[in-house]
N, C-alpha and C positions, 0 to 999 in steps of 0.2 A: 335779849337772849335769856333762855330759861336757866335758872340756877341748877347746878348739878348736885346740890346737896338736898337731902330729903329731910323734911321736917313734918312729922306726922301729927295730925290732930288726935285728941284722945279717942274720938269715934273711929278714925282710921286704924289706930293702933289696936283697939278692941276687936275690930272686924278681922284684922290680920291674925291676931292671937287666937281668935275663935277658929279661924280657918286651920291654923297649925294644930290646934288641940283636937279638932274633929278629924279623926283618922279615917272617916269615910270619904274624905276628899282625896283626889288623885295625888300621886307623888309629885307631879309637875306643879300642881296648885300649891301644895305644901311647901315645896322648894322655893317657889316665887315669893310666897308670903314670908318665909324665913329670911330670905336674902334682904328683902325690904326692911324687915324689923331690925336686922343687924346693921343696915346702913342708916337707920333713923338717927338724926342728930338732935331731936327735940329733948332727949334725955341724955346729956353728955356722957354719963358713965356707961350707958348701954351701947354707945356708938363704937363701931369697929372700922378699921381701915379696910380697904378693898382686899388687900393681900390676906388679912386675917379671915375675912368673909369667905374667900376662896378656899382657904385651908379648912375652915369649919364646916362649910356646906358641900364641898366637893364639886361646886359649879365652876366652870371655866372662867377665866378672866373676861373673855368676850361675852360670855353668858351673863355675868354680873353687870357689865356695862349695858348690855342690851335690856336687862330687866330694869335697871335704874332709869334708862331713857324711856322705856315703855311706861313705867309707873308715873314718871313726870308728865308724860303726854296724855295719859288716861284721864277721863273725866271723873272717875270714881274707882274705888277699890275693886268692886265687883267686875267692872269692865276690864281692869288690869288682870285679875285672876282667871277669868274665863277665856277660853280659846275662841277666837273669831271663827265663824262659819265661813267656809269657802263659798264664793259667789258662783264659781264655775268648777267643775270637776278637773282634776289634774290632767286627765286625758279625755278627750271627747269620746262618747260612746260610739262604737261602730254601728250598733243596731239602733237606728232611729225608728220611729213608729212606722214610717213608710217601708223600710227594709224589713222590719218584723212582719208586716202584713204580707209582703211579697214572699218571704220564706215560708210563712204558714200556708199561704195559697199554694205554693209549690209542693209542700208536704201533703196537701190534700189532693193533688193530681195523681194520675196513674204513674207508677215508676217507669223508668226507661225499659225498653225491650230487653228481655233476658233476666229481669230482676222481679222478684215477687213483691218486694216492698222497698221503700226508700231507706237508706241508711243515713246516719248523721253526716258522715263524710261525703256521701253523694249530694246531700242537700247543701252542704257548705260549698263544695266544689262547683255545683251547678249554679248556686247563687252568685258566685264570683264570675263564672263564665257568662252568665246572663247580664252581668253589670250591676247587680243590686248593691254590691259593696266591693271595695278594692281588695280586701282580704277578709276571710271569715273562718274561724276555727270550728271544728265539729263540736267542741265543748260549748261554744257560744250558742250554737244551734240547739244543743241539748238543754241548756239553761232556758232558752226561749220557749221551747216546746214544753218543758216541765212547768214553767211559769203559767203557760196557757192551758195546762192539763191535757196536752195532746200526746197521744201514744202512737209510735210508729208500728206497733205490733198488731 
């Protein structure tokens, strides 16, 4: 079992202190570094109990425990401080390449009878009616056409 106490090497301590002093780092990174420095037991006089760390940093109790666990599991200080990149987006995009191509092709066709040109809402509604996507907003169509430099006028 991994010890829950943090003992920093001189190199780790220097790296964390440098992070705290460099105000160009984000607030999240500075807070994480500060919490670990306060939990460090390698210099007994600097070590604080978790309740004091919570008071001094304003980080929640669970946040402190999570940071402590993450630091102990990380391979190095840099890995601990930096945020991991998502492997997948939180929501799958509705507009895949195939759907985009179909919407663009639809925008390039003649508008329905009685209309001089396609509107964004008509493109979105017809794309859903034709089964290109389950749902599609006119704003998504607008972003797609703008990204492709296509004008409806």
